[in-house]
C-alpha angles and dihedrals in degrees: 000000000000115000095207098058110123126217122194110207116198106190129137096199107091092204091055094042092053094047089049091047090051094047093046093047091056087063093044095246117157104241121205115189137207130169098201136038098244092056091043092055090050092050090048090055092048100043107024096213126206092233140011127211109204126192111213099211104061130153113258108352108034125224094258093053092046089051093054088047090054093049091055095058112086093213093051108030096092094055109107113242118202116196121223107211137173120244092233095057096090110204096020093111093058093043091052089051093048090049092058103270116150091219141313143254119210131227138270087052118239101227090196097058103025099094092045088055090050091051092051092054093049091047092053090052089047090056095046088054091049089052089078084085103061089202089064098044124066128159109260119190110228112234123185114209116198123192131129087222107080088202092056088053089051095051094050091046091053088056091061118080106243094216089061105032136054109201123211115193130215125175101192143032096256092047088052091053092050098046092044089058094044103042104029095218115201094227135017124212104201132191116214103206106067133137123255093002121032125208093259092059092044089052092050092050093048091051093047093055115082091214092058105022094101098051107107113236124210113197115217116194146155088220110106106182122111089234093062088048093053093046087055091052092044086057087057099253109156099216144358135203126197121230135277083060119216114220098222095049091046091055093045089051093050094050091052090053093046088057090053094050091049093051090053094047094049092052088052092050095050092045090056090044090057093051089079093065133072099256106035119190108220118220093241092052093043095057100109117223116165111248090238091049130250119311125226121202115208113201109194132134097198108087095205095051089047091052091049096049090045088053089053090054097044114127096016122136089256137067123244125212127178135223122184100204140033092247093053089048093055091048092049091048089054092050106034137049101252118179101180135017122203100202127197113210096214106068135146114254109355108030123220094265091056090048093050093050092049093049091054089056094051114102094208090049095052094124102032113131114228124204115184115216117199142155087215104101096183115116093232094073094045092052091046088055092051092047090054093051108276117147099207142346139219130198122219132275087059123209111224097220092046089050097049090046092053094048094049091053094048092047090054089053090048090051089055092048095046092049093051090048093044089051089056094045104048139036101254089166122019090209091066102040132079106234096219104044098024088226123128110287129240095263095049090045091054092050094045093048093048091055094042093051088049091054092044092055090044098049095028101238129133133255124198120208119199119193113196132192130177109239115241093000092152090055089050092051091048095047102042104016139249095289090059089045088054091051092054092050091052093045092053088048088057093047087052094051092047094049107041129079127257090250094051124087121222116196140176100238093189141300106354095337120108134186135206125197112207111193119199088013129134130189094274095057094038091057089056092052095047091051091051092052092049095048094045093049096046092050093042116128110223123201113279088241090065092059090215116138121216109265096024096104128057138185133229117207140186125202132199133166138217127245095015096054107019136009101202130046099248093053090047090053089046092052095045092049090050088057092047091055092045086056090053092046092051095055109289126251090079146099124239121193123204111253 
Protein backbone atom coordinates (compact mmCIF):
# COMPACT_ATOMS: atom_id res chain seq x y z
CA UNK A 1 0.00 0.00 0.00
CA UNK A 2 1.39 3.38 -0.98
CA UNK A 3 1.74 5.86 1.89
CA UNK A 4 1.21 8.91 -0.28
CA UNK A 5 -2.17 7.91 -1.69
CA UNK A 6 -4.65 10.72 -1.09
CA UNK A 7 -8.29 10.16 -0.19
CA UNK A 8 -10.82 12.99 -0.17
CA UNK A 9 -13.66 12.44 2.31
CA UNK A 10 -16.83 14.52 1.78
CA UNK A 11 -19.01 13.91 4.86
CA UNK A 12 -21.11 16.37 6.87
CA UNK A 13 -21.48 14.20 9.98
CA UNK A 14 -18.56 14.98 12.36
CA UNK A 15 -18.77 11.58 14.06
CA UNK A 16 -18.61 9.66 10.79
CA UNK A 17 -15.86 11.95 9.51
CA UNK A 18 -13.77 11.31 12.63
CA UNK A 19 -14.23 7.54 12.33
CA UNK A 20 -13.22 7.51 8.66
CA UNK A 21 -10.23 9.76 9.37
CA UNK A 22 -9.04 7.40 12.12
CA UNK A 23 -9.42 4.27 10.01
CA UNK A 24 -7.63 5.77 7.01
CA UNK A 25 -4.89 7.05 9.29
CA UNK A 26 -4.16 3.50 10.44
CA UNK A 27 -3.24 2.63 6.84
CA UNK A 28 -1.18 5.82 6.37
CA UNK A 29 -3.45 7.36 3.75
CA UNK A 30 -3.31 11.13 3.35
CA UNK A 31 -6.81 12.34 4.26
CA UNK A 32 -8.41 15.50 2.85
CA UNK A 33 -11.74 16.52 4.38
CA UNK A 34 -14.80 18.51 3.33
CA UNK A 35 -18.20 18.83 5.00
CA UNK A 36 -20.12 19.98 1.92
CA UNK A 37 -20.08 19.21 -1.80
CA UNK A 38 -18.95 22.63 -3.04
CA UNK A 39 -15.86 22.60 -0.81
CA UNK A 40 -15.23 18.98 -1.77
CA UNK A 41 -15.18 19.79 -5.49
CA UNK A 42 -12.78 22.67 -4.87
CA UNK A 43 -10.45 20.39 -2.87
CA UNK A 44 -10.63 17.75 -5.61
CA UNK A 45 -9.53 20.36 -8.16
CA UNK A 46 -6.69 21.44 -5.91
CA UNK A 47 -5.35 18.06 -4.70
CA UNK A 48 -6.37 15.52 -7.41
CA UNK A 49 -6.95 12.71 -4.87
CA UNK A 50 -6.62 9.02 -5.71
CA UNK A 51 -10.09 8.28 -4.33
CA UNK A 52 -13.14 10.25 -3.18
CA UNK A 53 -15.50 9.00 -0.46
CA UNK A 54 -18.80 10.82 -1.01
CA UNK A 55 -21.68 10.91 1.45
CA UNK A 56 -24.99 10.84 -0.43
CA UNK A 57 -26.98 12.96 2.04
CA UNK A 58 -25.16 16.31 2.09
CA UNK A 59 -26.51 19.80 2.83
CA UNK A 60 -27.02 21.99 -0.23
CA UNK A 61 -25.70 20.08 -3.23
CA UNK A 62 -26.19 16.36 -2.50
CA UNK A 63 -23.58 13.70 -3.13
CA UNK A 64 -25.10 12.43 -6.37
CA UNK A 65 -25.15 15.92 -7.90
CA UNK A 66 -21.58 16.46 -6.74
CA UNK A 67 -20.51 13.19 -8.37
CA UNK A 68 -22.10 14.20 -11.67
CA UNK A 69 -20.32 17.56 -11.47
CA UNK A 70 -16.97 15.83 -10.89
CA UNK A 71 -17.52 13.52 -13.85
CA UNK A 72 -18.09 16.49 -16.15
CA UNK A 73 -14.67 17.99 -15.42
CA UNK A 74 -11.93 16.54 -17.67
CA UNK A 75 -9.29 16.82 -14.95
CA UNK A 76 -11.44 15.04 -12.35
CA UNK A 77 -13.63 12.61 -14.27
CA UNK A 78 -11.25 9.66 -13.90
CA UNK A 79 -10.98 9.92 -10.10
CA UNK A 80 -13.05 7.06 -8.64
CA UNK A 81 -15.91 8.17 -6.39
CA UNK A 82 -17.27 5.76 -3.78
CA UNK A 83 -20.67 6.57 -2.32
CA UNK A 84 -21.37 6.26 1.39
CA UNK A 85 -25.00 5.23 1.80
CA UNK A 86 -27.30 4.27 4.67
CA UNK A 87 -28.75 0.76 4.72
CA UNK A 88 -32.22 2.23 5.17
CA UNK A 89 -32.08 4.32 1.99
CA UNK A 90 -33.47 1.84 -0.52
CA UNK A 91 -32.40 2.55 -4.09
CA UNK A 92 -29.45 4.76 -3.12
CA UNK A 93 -26.96 2.19 -4.38
CA UNK A 94 -28.41 2.14 -7.91
CA UNK A 95 -28.70 5.92 -7.99
CA UNK A 96 -25.06 6.21 -6.93
CA UNK A 97 -23.87 3.89 -9.70
CA UNK A 98 -26.01 5.68 -12.27
CA UNK A 99 -24.48 9.01 -11.18
CA UNK A 100 -20.99 7.68 -11.92
CA UNK A 101 -19.83 6.27 -8.58
CA UNK A 102 -17.40 3.36 -8.84
CA UNK A 103 -19.17 1.61 -5.96
CA UNK A 104 -20.58 2.20 -2.51
CA UNK A 105 -19.98 1.50 1.19
CA UNK A 106 -22.97 1.13 3.49
CA UNK A 107 -23.53 2.79 6.84
CA UNK A 108 -23.03 2.02 9.64
CA UNK A 109 -19.43 1.46 8.64
CA UNK A 110 -17.97 -1.98 9.32
CA UNK A 111 -14.61 -1.09 10.86
CA UNK A 112 -13.28 -4.63 10.27
CA UNK A 113 -13.71 -4.58 6.50
CA UNK A 114 -13.55 -0.84 5.74
CA UNK A 115 -9.83 -0.67 4.90
CA UNK A 116 -10.02 -3.80 2.76
CA UNK A 117 -12.82 -2.19 0.73
CA UNK A 118 -10.79 0.99 0.29
CA UNK A 119 -7.82 -1.05 -0.89
CA UNK A 120 -10.04 -2.89 -3.40
CA UNK A 121 -11.36 0.36 -4.89
CA UNK A 122 -7.84 1.76 -5.19
CA UNK A 123 -6.63 -1.48 -6.75
CA UNK A 124 -9.40 -1.35 -9.38
CA UNK A 125 -8.34 2.19 -10.24
CA UNK A 126 -4.72 1.07 -10.47
CA UNK A 127 -5.75 -1.68 -12.90
CA UNK A 128 -7.62 0.84 -15.04
CA UNK A 129 -4.57 3.10 -15.20
CA UNK A 130 -2.30 0.17 -16.04
CA UNK A 131 -4.66 -0.72 -18.86
CA UNK A 132 -3.17 2.11 -20.92
CA UNK A 133 -0.59 -0.52 -21.81
CA UNK A 134 -2.64 -3.20 -23.57
CA UNK A 135 -0.03 -5.83 -22.85
CA UNK A 136 -0.61 -5.27 -19.13
CA UNK A 137 -4.41 -5.32 -19.24
CA UNK A 138 -6.45 -8.34 -20.17
CA UNK A 139 -10.05 -8.97 -19.32
CA UNK A 140 -10.23 -11.33 -16.36
CA UNK A 141 -13.54 -12.77 -15.29
CA UNK A 142 -14.08 -12.47 -11.54
CA UNK A 143 -14.89 -15.79 -9.87
CA UNK A 144 -15.86 -15.99 -6.18
CA UNK A 145 -14.83 -19.33 -4.64
CA UNK A 146 -16.57 -20.17 -1.36
CA UNK A 147 -15.39 -23.07 0.83
CA UNK A 148 -14.62 -23.30 4.55
CA UNK A 149 -11.54 -25.42 3.78
CA UNK A 150 -8.70 -23.19 2.46
CA UNK A 151 -7.07 -26.14 0.72
CA UNK A 152 -10.25 -26.72 -1.33
CA UNK A 153 -10.24 -23.07 -2.38
CA UNK A 154 -6.63 -23.41 -3.52
CA UNK A 155 -7.40 -26.59 -5.48
CA UNK A 156 -10.25 -24.91 -7.36
CA UNK A 157 -8.22 -21.75 -7.91
CA UNK A 158 -5.40 -23.82 -9.43
CA UNK A 159 -7.84 -25.16 -12.04
CA UNK A 160 -8.67 -21.67 -13.33
CA UNK A 161 -6.13 -20.15 -15.78
CA UNK A 162 -4.70 -17.07 -14.06
CA UNK A 163 -4.61 -15.07 -17.30
CA UNK A 164 -8.38 -15.47 -17.75
CA UNK A 165 -9.82 -15.48 -14.24
CA UNK A 166 -9.44 -13.29 -11.17
CA UNK A 167 -10.27 -15.28 -8.04
CA UNK A 168 -12.00 -13.81 -4.99
CA UNK A 169 -11.96 -16.05 -1.90
CA UNK A 170 -14.48 -16.51 0.90
CA UNK A 171 -14.25 -19.05 3.73
CA UNK A 172 -17.75 -18.84 5.22
CA UNK A 173 -21.32 -18.16 4.21
CA UNK A 174 -21.39 -14.70 5.75
CA UNK A 175 -18.12 -13.72 4.08
CA UNK A 176 -19.51 -14.98 0.77
CA UNK A 177 -22.60 -12.77 1.08
CA UNK A 178 -20.45 -9.73 1.87
CA UNK A 179 -17.93 -10.27 -0.94
CA UNK A 180 -20.61 -11.05 -3.50
CA UNK A 181 -22.29 -7.71 -2.76
CA UNK A 182 -18.99 -5.78 -2.77
CA UNK A 183 -17.10 -7.31 -5.69
CA UNK A 184 -20.00 -8.33 -7.96
CA UNK A 185 -18.31 -11.51 -9.24
CA UNK A 186 -19.46 -12.89 -12.56
CA UNK A 187 -19.81 -16.47 -11.29
CA UNK A 188 -19.82 -18.01 -7.79
CA UNK A 189 -18.39 -21.48 -7.06
CA UNK A 190 -20.06 -22.50 -3.81
CA UNK A 191 -19.43 -25.44 -1.48
CA UNK A 192 -22.47 -26.97 0.24
CA UNK A 193 -21.08 -28.37 3.48
CA UNK A 194 -20.07 -25.37 5.60
CA UNK A 195 -20.56 -24.65 9.31
CA UNK A 196 -23.03 -22.00 10.53
CA UNK A 197 -24.53 -21.33 7.08
CA UNK A 198 -24.54 -24.04 4.42
CA UNK A 199 -24.41 -23.47 0.68
CA UNK A 200 -28.16 -23.87 0.25
CA UNK A 201 -28.86 -20.98 2.62
CA UNK A 202 -26.13 -18.85 1.03
CA UNK A 203 -27.74 -19.46 -2.37
CA UNK A 204 -31.21 -18.52 -1.11
CA UNK A 205 -29.92 -15.27 0.42
CA UNK A 206 -27.92 -14.31 -2.68
CA UNK A 207 -30.95 -14.88 -4.91
CA UNK A 208 -33.18 -12.87 -2.56
CA UNK A 209 -30.89 -9.80 -2.69
CA UNK A 210 -31.46 -7.63 -5.80
CA UNK A 211 -27.75 -6.72 -5.83
CA UNK A 212 -26.65 -10.36 -6.18
CA UNK A 213 -29.69 -12.18 -7.57
CA UNK A 214 -28.37 -12.24 -11.15
CA UNK A 215 -24.97 -13.77 -10.29
CA UNK A 216 -24.91 -17.39 -11.57
CA UNK A 217 -24.09 -19.92 -8.84
CA UNK A 218 -22.40 -23.26 -9.44
CA UNK A 219 -22.75 -25.60 -6.46
CA UNK A 220 -19.67 -27.76 -5.92
CA UNK A 221 -20.18 -30.64 -3.53
CA UNK A 222 -19.08 -34.14 -2.55
CA UNK A 223 -22.75 -35.08 -2.14
CA UNK A 224 -23.79 -37.28 -5.05
CA UNK A 225 -27.45 -38.02 -4.32
CA UNK A 226 -30.14 -36.70 -6.63
CA UNK A 227 -31.95 -35.29 -3.60
CA UNK A 228 -29.00 -32.98 -2.87
CA UNK A 229 -28.83 -31.81 -6.49
CA UNK A 230 -32.53 -31.01 -6.45
CA UNK A 231 -32.14 -29.11 -3.20
CA UNK A 232 -29.49 -26.96 -4.88
CA UNK A 233 -31.73 -26.29 -7.88
CA UNK A 234 -34.70 -25.53 -5.61
CA UNK A 235 -32.55 -22.88 -3.91
CA UNK A 236 -32.20 -21.38 -7.43
CA UNK A 237 -28.59 -22.32 -8.08
CA UNK A 238 -27.99 -22.44 -11.82
CA UNK A 239 -25.64 -25.40 -11.87
CA UNK A 240 -23.81 -28.00 -9.78
CA UNK A 241 -20.67 -30.12 -10.16
CA UNK A 242 -19.72 -33.14 -8.07
CA UNK A 243 -16.32 -33.58 -6.45
CA UNK A 244 -13.69 -34.50 -7.51
CA UNK A 245 -13.96 -31.65 -9.99
CA UNK A 246 -12.71 -32.19 -13.53
CA UNK A 247 -10.94 -29.09 -14.85
CA UNK A 248 -12.39 -29.25 -18.36
CA UNK A 249 -15.93 -29.68 -17.07
CA UNK A 250 -15.47 -26.83 -14.58
CA UNK A 251 -14.26 -24.41 -17.27
CA UNK A 252 -17.10 -25.44 -19.60
CA UNK A 253 -19.70 -24.84 -16.88
CA UNK A 254 -18.20 -21.46 -15.96
CA UNK A 255 -18.21 -20.31 -19.59
CA UNK A 256 -21.85 -21.33 -19.94
CA UNK A 257 -22.77 -19.32 -16.84
CA UNK A 258 -20.77 -16.32 -18.07
CA UNK A 259 -22.78 -16.29 -21.27
CA UNK A 260 -26.01 -16.34 -19.24
CA UNK A 261 -24.79 -13.43 -17.09
CA UNK A 262 -23.78 -11.40 -20.13
CA UNK A 263 -27.17 -11.87 -21.79
CA UNK A 264 -28.89 -10.61 -18.64
CA UNK A 265 -26.61 -7.59 -18.40
CA UNK A 266 -27.10 -6.66 -22.04
CA UNK A 267 -30.88 -6.74 -21.69
CA UNK A 268 -30.57 -4.38 -18.73
CA UNK A 269 -28.29 -1.99 -20.65
CA UNK A 270 -30.58 -1.94 -23.70
CA UNK A 271 -33.66 -1.42 -21.56
CA UNK A 272 -32.01 1.54 -19.82
CA UNK A 273 -30.84 2.94 -23.17
CA UNK A 274 -34.41 2.92 -24.46
CA UNK A 275 -35.69 4.83 -21.41
CA UNK A 276 -34.36 8.01 -23.05
CA UNK A 277 -36.81 7.70 -25.94
CA UNK A 278 -40.50 8.40 -26.30
CA UNK A 279 -41.67 4.79 -26.36
CA UNK A 280 -39.28 2.79 -24.20
CA UNK A 281 -39.41 -0.98 -24.24
CA UNK A 282 -39.09 -2.24 -20.68
CA UNK A 283 -36.93 -5.26 -20.01
CA UNK A 284 -39.91 -7.15 -18.62
CA UNK A 285 -41.99 -6.53 -21.73
CA UNK A 286 -39.11 -7.15 -24.10
CA UNK A 287 -38.41 -10.73 -23.00
CA UNK A 288 -39.62 -12.73 -25.96
CA UNK A 289 -41.70 -15.81 -25.21
CA UNK A 290 -43.68 -17.30 -28.11
CA UNK A 291 -47.46 -16.79 -27.67
CA UNK A 292 -47.98 -20.54 -27.88
CA UNK A 293 -45.19 -21.15 -25.35
CA UNK A 294 -41.71 -22.62 -25.89
CA UNK A 295 -41.35 -25.90 -27.78
CA UNK A 296 -39.08 -28.76 -26.66
CA UNK A 297 -37.98 -31.39 -29.17
CA UNK A 298 -37.20 -34.81 -27.67
CA UNK A 299 -34.95 -36.91 -29.91
CA UNK A 300 -35.24 -40.51 -28.70
CA UNK A 301 -35.55 -43.73 -30.71
CA UNK A 302 -36.69 -45.83 -27.74
CA UNK A 303 -40.48 -45.49 -27.48
CA UNK A 304 -40.60 -46.46 -23.79
CA UNK A 305 -37.96 -43.87 -22.85
CA UNK A 306 -39.70 -41.24 -24.99
CA UNK A 307 -43.06 -41.86 -23.29
CA UNK A 308 -41.43 -41.73 -19.84
CA UNK A 309 -39.74 -38.38 -20.49
CA UNK A 310 -42.95 -36.99 -21.99
CA UNK A 311 -44.79 -37.98 -18.81
CA UNK A 312 -42.18 -36.11 -16.74
CA UNK A 313 -42.82 -32.97 -18.77
CA UNK A 314 -46.61 -33.19 -18.83
CA UNK A 315 -48.27 -30.04 -17.53
CA UNK A 316 -45.22 -27.80 -17.95
CA UNK A 317 -45.46 -24.36 -19.58
CA UNK A 318 -43.89 -25.61 -22.82
CA UNK A 319 -44.90 -28.06 -25.50
CA UNK A 320 -43.06 -31.32 -26.19
CA UNK A 321 -42.70 -33.01 -29.57
CA UNK A 322 -40.75 -36.18 -30.44
CA UNK A 323 -38.36 -37.19 -33.23
CA UNK A 324 -37.19 -40.81 -33.50
CA UNK A 325 -33.96 -40.18 -35.42
CA UNK A 326 -31.23 -37.60 -35.90
CA UNK A 327 -32.27 -36.97 -39.48
CA UNK A 328 -35.86 -36.26 -38.43
CA UNK A 329 -34.62 -33.94 -35.67
CA UNK A 330 -32.62 -31.81 -38.11
CA UNK A 331 -35.57 -31.60 -40.49
CA UNK A 332 -37.88 -30.51 -37.65
CA UNK A 333 -35.37 -27.91 -36.47
CA UNK A 334 -35.33 -26.40 -39.97
CA UNK A 335 -39.13 -26.22 -40.26
CA UNK A 336 -40.33 -25.56 -36.71
CA UNK A 337 -39.50 -23.00 -34.03
CA UNK A 338 -37.72 -25.29 -31.58
CA UNK A 339 -36.44 -23.73 -28.36
CA UNK A 340 -34.71 -26.70 -26.73
CA UNK A 341 -33.60 -30.16 -27.87
CA UNK A 342 -33.37 -33.15 -25.53
CA UNK A 343 -30.96 -35.27 -27.54
CA UNK A 344 -30.23 -38.95 -26.96
CA UNK A 345 -26.68 -39.94 -27.94
CA UNK A 346 -27.38 -43.50 -29.11
CA UNK A 347 -29.48 -43.01 -32.24
CA UNK A 348 -29.79 -44.98 -35.50
CA UNK A 349 -28.11 -43.26 -38.43
CA UNK A 350 -26.76 -39.91 -37.24
CA UNK A 351 -25.79 -40.16 -33.58
CA UNK A 352 -26.44 -37.41 -31.03
CA UNK A 353 -22.98 -35.89 -31.41
CA UNK A 354 -23.43 -35.49 -35.17
CA UNK A 355 -26.89 -33.99 -34.69
CA UNK A 356 -25.53 -31.54 -32.12
CA UNK A 357 -22.76 -30.45 -34.46
CA UNK A 358 -25.21 -30.00 -37.36
CA UNK A 359 -27.65 -27.98 -35.25
CA UNK A 360 -24.92 -25.54 -34.29
CA UNK A 361 -24.23 -24.87 -37.98
CA UNK A 362 -27.87 -24.11 -38.83
CA UNK A 363 -28.69 -20.41 -39.05
CA UNK A 364 -32.31 -20.86 -37.95
CA UNK A 365 -31.19 -22.95 -34.96
CA UNK A 366 -28.61 -20.43 -33.70
CA UNK A 367 -30.15 -20.04 -30.23
CA UNK A 368 -31.56 -23.55 -29.69
CA UNK A 369 -30.53 -25.00 -26.33
CA UNK A 370 -29.22 -28.56 -26.53
CA UNK A 371 -29.28 -31.08 -23.66
CA UNK A 372 -27.54 -34.38 -24.33
CA UNK A 373 -29.17 -37.44 -22.73
CA UNK A 374 -27.11 -40.59 -22.43
CA UNK A 375 -26.69 -43.74 -20.41
CA UNK A 376 -22.94 -43.29 -20.79
CA UNK A 377 -21.83 -41.82 -17.48
CA UNK A 378 -18.17 -41.39 -18.42
CA UNK A 379 -16.91 -37.82 -18.49
CA UNK A 380 -15.39 -38.13 -21.97
CA UNK A 381 -18.80 -38.25 -23.65
CA UNK A 382 -20.14 -35.36 -21.57
CA UNK A 383 -17.18 -33.19 -22.49
CA UNK A 384 -17.35 -34.17 -26.15
CA UNK A 385 -20.96 -33.00 -26.19
CA UNK A 386 -20.07 -29.66 -24.61
CA UNK A 387 -17.20 -29.15 -27.07
CA UNK A 388 -19.63 -29.73 -29.97
CA UNK A 389 -21.99 -27.09 -28.64
CA UNK A 390 -24.28 -28.81 -26.13
CA UNK A 391 -25.49 -26.57 -23.31
CA UNK A 392 -26.05 -29.33 -20.75
CA UNK A 393 -26.20 -33.09 -20.30
CA UNK A 394 -28.22 -35.61 -18.28
CA UNK A 395 -27.44 -39.25 -17.50
CA UNK A 396 -30.10 -41.95 -17.53
CA UNK A 397 -32.05 -42.82 -15.42
CA UNK A 398 -33.32 -39.24 -15.41
CA UNK A 399 -34.90 -37.65 -12.36
CA UNK A 400 -38.04 -35.72 -13.35
CA UNK A 401 -37.43 -32.70 -11.10
CA UNK A 402 -33.81 -32.36 -12.19
CA UNK A 403 -34.94 -32.55 -15.80
CA UNK A 404 -37.58 -29.82 -15.44
CA UNK A 405 -35.23 -27.57 -13.43
CA UNK A 406 -32.53 -27.74 -16.09
CA UNK A 407 -35.01 -27.15 -18.90
CA UNK A 408 -36.45 -24.09 -17.14
CA UNK A 409 -32.96 -22.59 -16.67
CA UNK A 410 -32.03 -23.14 -20.32
CA UNK A 411 -35.35 -21.80 -21.63
CA UNK A 412 -34.75 -18.63 -19.62
CA UNK A 413 -31.32 -18.30 -21.27
CA UNK A 414 -32.92 -18.93 -24.69
CA UNK A 415 -35.45 -16.15 -24.04
CA UNK A 416 -32.62 -13.69 -23.27
CA UNK A 417 -30.80 -14.68 -26.47
CA UNK A 418 -33.92 -14.45 -28.62
CA UNK A 419 -34.75 -11.04 -27.21
CA UNK A 420 -31.32 -9.61 -27.97
CA UNK A 421 -31.41 -11.04 -31.49
CA UNK A 422 -34.98 -9.85 -32.07
CA UNK A 423 -34.13 -6.33 -30.92
CA UNK A 424 -31.35 -6.27 -33.52
CA UNK A 425 -33.58 -7.66 -36.29
CA UNK A 426 -36.73 -5.57 -35.88
CA UNK A 427 -37.69 -1.97 -35.31
CA UNK A 428 -39.13 -2.31 -31.83
CA UNK A 429 -38.91 1.42 -31.45
CA UNK A 430 -38.66 3.70 -34.47
CA UNK A 431 -36.84 6.29 -32.36
CA UNK A 432 -33.92 3.87 -31.88
CA UNK A 433 -33.63 2.33 -35.36
CA UNK A 434 -32.04 3.61 -38.57
CA UNK A 435 -34.75 3.37 -41.22
CA UNK A 436 -32.49 2.29 -44.09
CA UNK A 437 -30.25 -0.32 -42.48
CA UNK A 438 -32.52 -1.37 -39.58
CA UNK A 439 -29.51 -1.15 -37.27
CA UNK A 440 -29.50 0.98 -34.13
CA UNK A 441 -29.30 4.67 -34.96
CA UNK A 442 -26.72 7.26 -33.92
CA UNK A 443 -28.67 8.55 -30.91
CA UNK A 444 -29.37 5.11 -29.46
CA UNK A 445 -25.76 4.05 -30.05
CA UNK A 446 -24.45 7.05 -28.10
CA UNK A 447 -26.70 6.33 -25.11
CA UNK A 448 -25.96 2.61 -25.15
CA UNK A 449 -22.21 3.20 -25.30
CA UNK A 450 -22.37 5.71 -22.45
CA UNK A 451 -24.10 3.20 -20.16
CA UNK A 452 -21.87 0.34 -21.28
CA UNK A 453 -18.71 2.33 -20.56
CA UNK A 454 -19.99 3.18 -17.09
CA UNK A 455 -20.58 -0.50 -16.39
CA UNK A 456 -17.19 -1.40 -17.86
CA UNK A 457 -15.37 1.00 -15.53
CA UNK A 458 -17.41 -0.12 -12.54
CA UNK A 459 -16.92 -3.86 -13.08
CA UNK A 460 -13.49 -3.69 -14.73
CA UNK A 461 -14.21 -5.53 -17.97
CA UNK A 462 -13.16 -4.38 -21.46
CA UNK A 463 -15.27 -2.96 -24.28
CA UNK A 464 -14.10 -2.83 -27.86
CA UNK A 465 -15.43 -0.13 -30.19
CA UNK A 466 -15.06 -0.64 -33.94
CA UNK A 467 -15.65 2.27 -36.33
CA UNK A 468 -16.20 1.13 -39.94
CA UNK A 469 -16.19 3.06 -43.20
CA UNK A 470 -16.81 1.82 -46.75
CA UNK A 471 -13.81 2.69 -48.91
CA UNK A 472 -14.47 5.03 -51.87
CA UNK A 473 -18.18 5.19 -51.11
CA UNK A 474 -18.57 8.64 -52.70
CA UNK A 475 -17.04 7.35 -55.93
CA UNK A 476 -19.44 4.40 -55.83
CA UNK A 477 -22.41 6.75 -55.41
CA UNK A 478 -21.22 8.98 -58.24
CA UNK A 479 -20.64 6.00 -60.54
CA UNK A 480 -23.65 3.79 -59.87
CA UNK A 481 -26.13 6.17 -58.23
CA UNK A 482 -27.57 6.59 -54.77
CA UNK A 483 -29.90 3.60 -55.03
CA UNK A 484 -26.90 1.33 -55.46
CA UNK A 485 -25.21 3.15 -52.59
CA UNK A 486 -28.21 2.45 -50.37
CA UNK A 487 -28.08 -1.20 -51.40
CA UNK A 488 -24.44 -1.42 -50.32
CA UNK A 489 -25.29 0.16 -46.95
CA UNK A 490 -28.11 -2.30 -46.31
CA UNK A 491 -25.98 -5.26 -47.40
CA UNK A 492 -23.15 -4.20 -45.08
CA UNK A 493 -25.70 -3.93 -42.27
CA UNK A 494 -26.79 -7.48 -43.06
CA UNK A 495 -23.18 -8.69 -42.91
CA UNK A 496 -22.69 -6.99 -39.54
CA UNK A 497 -25.85 -8.53 -38.08
CA UNK A 498 -24.78 -11.98 -39.24
CA UNK A 499 -21.28 -11.60 -37.82
CA UNK A 500 -21.59 -9.96 -34.41
CA UNK A 501 -22.58 -11.76 -31.23
CA UNK A 502 -25.97 -11.37 -29.56
CA UNK A 503 -24.36 -9.25 -26.84
CA UNK A 504 -22.81 -6.82 -29.34
CA UNK A 505 -24.48 -3.70 -30.74
CA UNK A 506 -24.16 -2.75 -34.41
CA UNK A 507 -25.23 0.78 -35.36
CA UNK A 508 -25.23 3.16 -38.28
CA UNK A 509 -23.13 6.05 -37.05
CA UNK A 510 -23.90 8.29 -40.01
CA UNK A 511 -23.53 8.31 -43.80
CA UNK A 512 -21.42 5.30 -44.75
CA UNK A 513 -19.89 5.01 -41.28
CA UNK A 514 -20.91 2.21 -38.92
CA UNK A 515 -20.03 1.35 -35.32
CA UNK A 516 -19.97 -1.87 -33.32
CA UNK A 517 -19.84 -2.05 -29.53
CA UNK A 518 -18.20 -5.24 -28.26
CA UNK A 519 -18.82 -5.78 -24.52
CA UNK A 520 -16.51 -8.22 -22.66
CA UNK A 521 -14.15 -8.20 -25.63
CA UNK A 522 -10.38 -7.71 -25.59
CA UNK A 523 -7.99 -7.20 -28.52
CA UNK A 524 -7.64 -10.89 -29.34
CA UNK A 525 -11.37 -11.51 -29.69
CA UNK A 526 -11.99 -8.17 -31.42
CA UNK A 527 -9.53 -9.09 -34.15
CA UNK A 528 -11.44 -12.32 -34.78
CA UNK A 529 -14.69 -10.38 -35.26
CA UNK A 530 -13.04 -7.74 -37.45
CA UNK A 531 -11.52 -10.36 -39.73
CA UNK A 532 -14.88 -12.10 -40.09
CA UNK A 533 -16.54 -8.83 -41.08
CA UNK A 534 -13.91 -7.99 -43.69
CA UNK A 535 -13.92 -11.48 -45.20
CA UNK A 536 -17.73 -11.67 -45.30
CA UNK A 537 -18.12 -8.23 -46.89
CA UNK A 538 -15.39 -8.82 -49.47
CA UNK A 539 -16.94 -12.15 -50.50
CA UNK A 540 -20.53 -10.87 -50.38
CA UNK A 541 -22.61 -11.32 -53.53
CA UNK A 542 -24.63 -8.21 -54.31
CA UNK A 543 -27.72 -8.31 -56.51
CA UNK A 544 -27.05 -8.34 -60.26
CA UNK A 545 -28.88 -5.02 -60.62
CA UNK A 546 -26.26 -3.30 -58.46
CA UNK A 547 -23.48 -4.21 -60.97
CA UNK A 548 -21.07 -4.65 -58.05
CA UNK A 549 -18.73 -7.62 -58.31
CA UNK A 550 -17.67 -9.64 -55.23
CA UNK A 551 -14.32 -8.39 -53.97
CA UNK A 552 -14.62 -4.95 -55.55
CA UNK A 553 -15.50 -3.21 -52.27
CA UNK A 554 -13.47 -2.97 -49.10
CA UNK A 555 -13.70 -1.60 -45.56
CA UNK A 556 -11.44 0.50 -43.36
CA UNK A 557 -11.76 0.07 -39.61
CA UNK A 558 -10.50 1.63 -36.40
CA UNK A 559 -10.57 -0.03 -32.98
CA UNK A 560 -10.17 1.37 -29.47
CA UNK A 561 -10.89 -0.09 -26.06
CA UNK A 562 -12.29 0.95 -22.71
CA UNK A 563 -10.76 1.21 -20.16
CA UNK A 564 -7.33 0.79 -21.75
CA UNK A 565 -7.60 3.65 -24.27
CA UNK A 566 -10.44 5.77 -22.92
CA UNK A 567 -12.55 6.02 -19.79
CA UNK A 568 -15.62 7.79 -21.16
CA UNK A 569 -17.74 7.16 -24.23
CA UNK A 570 -16.90 10.37 -26.10
CA UNK A 571 -13.17 9.77 -25.78
CA UNK A 572 -13.60 6.15 -26.85
CA UNK A 573 -15.42 7.25 -30.02
CA UNK A 574 -12.70 9.84 -30.67
CA UNK A 575 -9.90 7.26 -30.33
CA UNK A 576 -11.63 4.69 -32.56
CA UNK A 577 -12.36 7.40 -35.14
CA UNK A 578 -8.69 8.44 -35.13
CA UNK A 579 -7.76 4.85 -35.97
CA UNK A 580 -10.37 4.74 -38.74
CA UNK A 581 -8.90 7.81 -40.40
CA UNK A 582 -5.40 6.41 -39.98
CA UNK A 583 -6.54 3.27 -41.82
CA UNK A 584 -7.84 5.50 -44.62
CA UNK A 585 -4.64 7.50 -44.73
CA UNK A 586 -2.42 4.41 -44.82
CA UNK A 587 -4.09 3.03 -47.94
CA UNK A 588 -7.60 1.83 -46.97
CA UNK A 589 -8.80 -1.78 -46.76
CA UNK A 590 -7.16 -2.26 -43.38
CA UNK A 591 -7.67 -2.17 -39.62
CA UNK A 592 -5.82 0.15 -37.24
CA UNK A 593 -5.81 -0.41 -33.48
CA UNK A 594 -5.21 2.38 -30.98
CA UNK A 595 -1.77 1.99 -29.40
